[in-house]
N, C-alpha and C positions, 0 to 999 in steps of 0.2 A: 504494500500500500504506500503510495507516495504521500509526502508531507504536503499539507495545504498551506498556501500563502496567506498569512493573516495580516491584520492591521499592525500588530506588534512587529512582525517581520519588516513591514514597510517602514515603520518608524525606526527600527534598528538600522536599516539600509540607509535611510536619510541621515541619521546621526553619524554612521560610518562614513558617508560621503562628505559630511561636514568636516570630519577628521582628515579626510584626504585633501580637502581644500586648505585646511590649516597647514598640513604637511607641505603642500606645494607653495603656499604663500611666500615663504622666503626666497623662492626661486623664480618668482614672477617679476619681470622687469618693468621699467617705466614705459618703454617703447612698445611698438607693435610686435606681435609674435614673430614675424619674419625677420626683424632687426635684432632681436635679443636672443642669443643662443641659449641662455638659461630658461627663458620662457618657452622656447621651442622644445628644449629637452624635457621640461615639465609636461608639456602637452603630449609629447611622444610617450612619456612614461604613463600618463593617464590613458592614452589610447592602447598602449601595450597591456595595461591592467584589464581593460575591457575585453580585448581580444583573448587574453589569457583566461578570463572567466568564461567566455564563450567556449574556448577549447576544452576547459575542464568539464563543462556541462556535456559537450559532445563526447568526450572520452568516457564519461560516466554512462551515457546512453549506449555507446558502442560496446561496452563490456558485456551488455546483455546478449549480444548476438555475434560478436566477432572475437577471434582469439587475440591474445595479448600481442603476439608477434606481428600480426597484420596491422593492428592499431599503431604500434610503435613505428613500423616501417612506413606506413602512409603519413603519419604525423611528421616523421623525420624528412621524408621526401618533400612534403608540402612546405615545411619550414626552410629547407635548403633552397627550394624554388624561389620563395619570396625573399630569402637572403641574397640570392644571386641577382635579383632585380635591383639591389642597391649597388651593384658593381660600378655603374657610371658615376656614382656620387662620391668618388674619392677613395676607393680602396687603395691600400698600400700593401704590396706583396710582402708576406712575412719572411723573416730570415729562417735559416735552418733550425735554430733553437726554437723560434716561435712556432714553426711547423710542428715540432715535437710536442710543444706545450698544447697546441691546438688539437693534435691527435689525442693526447691524454684527456683533454677536456671533452672531446667527442666521445671517447670510450666511457668516461665517468658519467657524462650526460645521458648516453644511451642506456647505461645500467640504471640510472636514476629514473629514466622514463619508463623502463620495464617495471621497476618496483612501484612507481606511482600508479601505473595502469593496473597492476595487480591489486594494489590497495583499494582502488575504486571498485574492482571486481569483488573483492572479498570483504571489505569493511564498510561500515555505515558512514555516511558523509559527515555526521556529527562527531564521529571518532577521528576522522581524517583531518578535519578542519584545523584543529590546534597545531598540527604539524605545519600546515600552510602558514599560519600566523607566526610560527616561530621563525620563519624565513626573514621577517621584518627585524626581529631581534638580532639574528645573525648578520644581516646586512649592516645594521648600526654598529655592531661590535667589530666586524671586519673593516668597515670604513674607518672606525676610530683607530684600531690597532695597526692595520696595514697601511693606511694612508694619512693618518693624523687628522681625519675629518671629524670635527666636532659639530654635532647636529645643533641647529638653532633651537631655542626653547619652543617655538611654535611647532617644529618638527616632532619634538618629543611629546608635546601635548596632543598633537594630531594623531601620532602613533598610538598613544594611550586611549584616545577616543575610538580609533578604529578597532583596537584590540578589545575594548570594553563592549562595543556593539557586536563584534563577532562572538565573544564569549556569551553574551546575552542570547544570541540566536542559537548557539550550541547547547546551552543549558535549557533553553525553551524547547528545542527539538528533542532533547533527551527526555524531558518531562512528558512531552506529548507522546513520544514513543513508548514510554513506560505505561502511560494511560491506555494507549492503543493495544499494547500487549495484554494488559489486565482485562480490558474489555473483550479481547479475542479469546482469552483463556476462560472467561466466565460464561461464554456462549456455548 
């Protein structure tokens, strides 16, 4: 049985989106989006998040009918195709060492894609979601320790709002799932 979309879900999504706006605010410039690279980067990040959400929904649906290997193969081919479309926009050919690093990233990314697809097949979405939110924490930590990037206070506040909204939805879904199971067991 699929979860129903409620007003509380919509409120949590709107609050989470407010957190996203707060997170992006320090990166939005004074000028037009085409003139300011930070603003352009923030808009691309927002678009990437939307596309990623769509991809996760599709992967979740595909696990009902398709084997993991097929999903990962077609996802990888589609991603590579769209990646190659960016070739005219200033690609720089990597050095031999960078090729080796890229091959390692590809292997690890492929293994991660297989694991993620299997998790969608075997696990409940409310169980998987906290791992997705942990990526935000890892991004902040890696940014800080590897690059010395100190997030602006609005970024931290926005991230906390996003996490809070996500945790609310997770807990709400869990409670609704428990109620549905109890109702099914009493019938």
